[in-house]
N, C-alpha and C positions, 0 to 999 in steps of 0.2 A: 504496502499499498505507501513505504517510504520511496517506490521508485514511482508510483503511476501519479503522486502527487508530487513530486521536483518536477516531474515532465509537463504536467496542466500547470504550471507555474504557482500552486498554492503554498508549497510550502513556503515563497518567502512572506506572501500575507501572512499566516499563520506564524512566524515564528516576528514579525512587527506587530501583532494585536499582542503577546504575547509579551513581549516590551515596554512597548504603550501603558499596558495594562498594571505591568509594575512599576512602572517609574510611580505610577497616580497611586498607587501601592491602593487595588481597588482586589488582586489577588495575590493568594500565597506566590509567593515564587515556585518554579518546576523544574526542579533539576535537572533538566536533558545532558545528555556526555552526546549525542551523532555527533557527527562528524562533517556530516552536513549540515548542518544549527552551528556548530565551528567555526568555517570555514566563512558563513555566511552572515558575521558578525557586525563588522564591517562595513555593509550595504543597511543592514537593520538601524546603526546606526546613523545613518544616512539618511537611510527612509524616515526615522524620527522627529529628525533637526527640521523635515523641511513639512510634518506637519504642522510641527511647533510654529517654523512661519507662516501657515498657510491659512492657518487657522480654520481649518474646514477637518476634521474626521477621518477616520478613513474608510469606514461603512454609508460613509454621508456621500462619497463620490462615484459610484456602480451605480447608485437607484435614489429613483425621484420621488419613491414612497416612503412611507410610513412603514404601515405593515410591510413588505420588501425588506427593509433595513434591522426592523425586527425579529425576520426570521432570518435571516443569513445575523445577528447576532447570537440566536437561539442554537444555531448551527455549529459556530464557533467554540462556543459554552460545551455542548459536548460533545467536540473535540477534545475539549480539552479537559475533560470527564474522564472522556473515554483511553485516551491516553493516560491517565492517572488512575487506572481501574483494570481488572485484572480481564486474561480475555473475553470468560465466559457471562462476567460482569456488565458486558460494553452496553450500552442502549443502542438499536438499529430502527430502521423503520424511521414510521411517519413523526412530525413534532406532539408532541404530547400538548396538555394542557400545562402545565407545570413548567415546563420549558421556557414553553410564550413566559408568560406568568414573573418566570427568573430572568428571563433573561430584557425584559421589559424592568426590573431593579437595578441588572445592571446594566442596562445603557440610561438609564435616568441618575445613577453613582457618578456615570461619564463626566453625563455634562455637564452633572453638577459640580465636578474635579475641575473644568476645565474653566467655566465660567462665572462659577464661588469659590477662587482656591481657602481664603480664608474667612471660615463663617461668619470671626466678627465684626468686617466690610461690609458690610451689607445695610443697603444705608434704609432711614425709615420703618423698619417693617422686623420682627421681635418674631427668631427663628429658634434650631431647636432639629435634632438627629432626635427620630425615629431609630424602636430597634434592629430595625434595618439598612442604617445609618442613612436614613436621607432627608435631605434639608425639609424642614415642614413655615410652613405659615401660625404660627400665632394673629388663630380673630378673633373680634370680640363675640362673636358668639361660642358660649361659654355652659348653658341651660340648659338650653334645647336636649333634645333626643336625637341621634342623625347619626351617619358613617363618617369615623372616621375622614375619609376623605375629605367630605363637603366640611368637615369645626376645622381641619386644619389641611387646605392645599396644599400640595407639594408645588417647592417652590424651580421654577425653570425661564432659563436667562433667552434676555431676549432678542440677545446676537448669534444666538445659533440654529444654523442649519436644519438639526432636528427638531428643533421649535417649533419652526416653518414647516420643517414638512409632518409632526405632532396636529399644527393648528388646522394644518389643510386637510389632513386627516380627518377630523372631528365638523370639522368644517361641511364636509361632504358630503359624514352619516347624516351632521342633524338638514340633508334639505334645503341646504346655502341656504341657512336661516340670514336673518340681518344681522347689523353689528351687536346692538344690547341684549338681546336673544343669547347669537350666538357665542357672546362673553361671557353671562350670566350662567351657560351649558359649559362651558370650558370653566370657569372656575367651580365646580360642583367639584372637578378633583386637582385638578391645578392654578398653579398660581404665577402666574407668565410676568415679569418681573418692568413693567412697563405698556402692562399688555393695554392699555387702551391704547395705543402710538398701534403698536405690531395690527393686535386683529382688524382695524380697518384696511391694515397697510395688504394686509394678508387678503381681506376680504373684497377690496376696489382691483386688483390683480388681478381674482377669476373674473373670466370672461362671463358665467351665466351667473351670476350676483348681480353683474352690470347688465347682461343684460333683461332679468325681472323687473329691474331698475328703470329701467328706460321707458322713455312714454311712449304710444304710438302718436303719431303726425296725425292732427285734425285740421278740417278745412273747415273757415269761417261759412256757419247757414247763410243761405241768400236775406238780405233785407228785406221785410213788407210791402215796402216801394217798389221794388223791382217784381214782385210776387203777381201786384197787382196792378202795373206794367201789362205784363203774358197774359 
């Protein structure tokens, strides 16, 4: 399998993923002693340097839909778990719901690690980290009985391409709702930093939403004097 992955160019992508997540302290260090990884360490460092300069994550370069990005991260996490597991314990087949949910948590951690390097430097918001190490916002709703995501939504940066893909995905799922309704739906789970500017920008970029907003041209009705002359 290693030779097939090397022929298809997948080995370089996996090594870049390992290195980036290890630097962000998202996953544990993986002890890989294969000769292929040792010979490619220099290329991995150069790849990570380019990622930090362009500010575009590796998982957002080849896919333009949030669902595809989420599945890509889920497959990478399965590969990592299979490498660390025995042969008879490795997972095969289609992705499970638990793997998709774990990929979403891992993706949110990566976005927050890039967008908010220090939790104390987040202005004008009272934030905390939950048991899954995800940054959440403390809202003023304290006595209401509701879901944890609504009471303490997940904080996301507004200048991230993955956040944009997520907003576009939720916008399409809610049938191109208006900006105010769409923002209220979005805040049931996520709190985008500067969302009042980000959401209208994405809404205006949607061709179908602009088509719904546009008015059909109408002609002025003929005057009564013109009808009497006829």
